Residue, then its C-alpha position, 0 to 999 in steps of 0.5 A: m500500500r502506498v500513501t498519497k502525497r496529499t495524506n503525507i503532507a496532511i500529516r506533516v501539517l497536523m504534526h506541525c500544528a500540534a508541535n506549535t500549540g497555542r499560536l497560529v502557524t503560517k502556510s509559509e512556515i509549514a512549507q519551510r519546515c516540512n519541505a512542501s510547496e505552498n500551493h500544495l499545502a493550500q489545497v491540503i489545509n483547505q481539505l483539513a479545515q473542511l474535515g474539521y481538523l484545522h481552524t484557519q484565520r484569514g488576514r494579516n495576523g492569520g494562520l492556522e491551528l488545530a481545531r481540536a486537541a491533538d489527543r482527539i485526532q486519530i491518525g486512522d481517521v485522517f488517513r481514511a478521510l484522505e485516502a478513501p477517494v483513491p481506490l486501492a486497485e483498479c477493481f475497487a474503482d466504481v468507474d474505470n474498472t475494466c478488470p474482468l476478474t473482479e467478481a471472482c478475484r480472491l486477491r481483491v478480498a485479500l487487498s480489502d482485508a489488508a487495507s482494513a488491517f492497515y487502518a486498524t493499526l493506525d486507529p489507536i495512534t493519536l496525533d499527540a502520540l506522534v508529536c509529544d515526547n518526540a524531542p527530535l521531531m520537536d527540534i525540527l518543527a518547533p525548536g526550543i518550544g517542546c510539546r505543551p498542552a493546548p490552551t483552553r479557549p474561552r467560550p463566547p458569552a451566551a446570547p441574552q435569551e440563553a442567559l435568561a434560560a440558564q437562570 
């Protein structure tokens, strides 16, 4: 099984954000640290934001950060979300499948089982397990910072009707 470049870059982006918890990071910063083009990063960042893994903020002081705590991001889920549109083999494609063996092929079943085992291996791994207590990685992604827990965000004040209902 081969992981797509998009998923590889997405994991780098998430790891960079997890290593720099508590501040917005920029696309150019990630591009430099993770050796990725800014154009490719823009597409990946947009997809990760749509999937709810990143919070992005536009503007002069903009950037991106994790949308949820690193210990709540399972690597298997990220891989599934990004790799699912790419068929493992031609016979898994709904369109463009010209293989005449699809209905009788035992290899297709074995490949399906292998993919399930692949994701099952990634499921218990969280983003913080990849980043925290990984000094060599932190030296690359956030030199001199070290892993720290995500700050708690203050909740916005309740609307007047909600405040009255809560009393």
